[in-house]
Every structure is written in structure tokens, then in C-alpha cells.
N, C-alpha and C positions, 0 to 999 in steps of 0.2 A: 559627315555633314552632307555629302552628296545624296545619300539615301534619304535623309530627313527632308531635304529640299524636293527631291523627287516625289516623295509621298504627299507633301503638302501642295505641290503644283496642281494636282487635280482639282483642288477646291478654290484656287485663286481665280479671280475674275479679271478679265482684260479691261483696260481703261479704254472705253469706246467713245469718250468725249474729252480728249486732251485739252480742249480750249476751256474746260470748266475746272481744271485742276488748280490753277492759280486763284480763282475766286474762293474756292473751298479752303485753300491754305490761308487766305486772308480773313476767313471767318464767316463767309456767306453761308446762309442756311437754305436748304432745299427741302420741300415737302411734296411728295408725289411728283417729282420731276420739275416742280416750279420753284423759282427763286422767291424766297420770302423777304420782302422789303421791311426794314425796321424804320420806325419813325425817327426823324432827324434829332429830336431831343434826347433820345435814349442812347447812352453809351454802352458799348459791349462789355 
């Protein structure tokens, strides 16, 4: 398991915006780094 994690670690990307993790988990969409607002009448 250690070797597997070690080999994949090179391709992992660090989270450089931890304040955006919870909106993404809640279903927010981003395009080109900008938050995409959805109209109020449309449910996810």
C-alpha cells in the first residue's frame, strides 16, 4: 500500500484554496475559477 501511495503522490494536487472546499461539497459549480450562480427557480 505504501508503494502505491508513494507512486500516486507525484500526481496529486495540493488544495490551495481550503475556503472553497465546503461550497464545492455543497454542489457549487466553478468555471475558469469563477463561481457560476444558478437561478433561484432551478433546483439542483
